[in-house]
N, C-alpha and C positions, 0 to 999 in steps of 0.2 A: 603929398604922399610919395615917399621914395619908391622908385621902381628899380630893381637890380636885375640885370640880365647877365647870366653866367653861361659862358660857353665851356663845355666840358667834353672830353673824349667819350664817345659812345661806349657803353659797356659798364659804366659804374652802376652799382646797385641802388635801389631806392633808399636803402638804409644810409648809404654814403651821401646821397643827395639830401636826405632829411637832416643829417648832421651838418652839412655845409649850410643849408638854409637856416637852421637854428642858430648857428654861429654868426651868420650874416645879419639876421634879424637882431640878435643880441647886441652886436657891435653898433648897429645903427640906432637902436633904441637907447643904448647907454650914451651915445654921443649926442643925440638930439632930444631925448626926453619924450619922444613920440611913443604911443602904444604899439605893440607888436602887430596889431591888426592893421596898422597904417602902412606897413612895409610889405611890398610885393616882391617876390623872388621868382624868376623864371629861368629854367634851365633849357639850353639849346644843346642837344647831343650832336656832335660832329664826328663823322667816321674818320678813322686814321688815314684813309685814302683822300679825304677832303681837307685835311689839316696839313698845312705846309710849314716847315721851318726852313727859311731860305727857299731854295728851289726843290727841296726834297720833301716827300710826304712823310708823315710820322710813321706810316706803315713801313716805308722803305728804310727809315732810320732804325726802327725797331728790328727789322729783319737783318740789318747789317750789324746790329749790336751797339749802335751809337746812342741808343736811348734805353 
């Protein structure tokens, strides 16, 4: 059974996560022929202060207008 772990910036709506999960399951089922019930998708919300690009947080990059 495929297990997909998706790290995403905290703050996305449940609707957005639902769409991402649906698309992920669809891609895997089409590629493998497995039923959708065999695909597990888990979201890990990460705050902008805990997500780094290089040595700067996403929060700092957003504040500076670089993201």
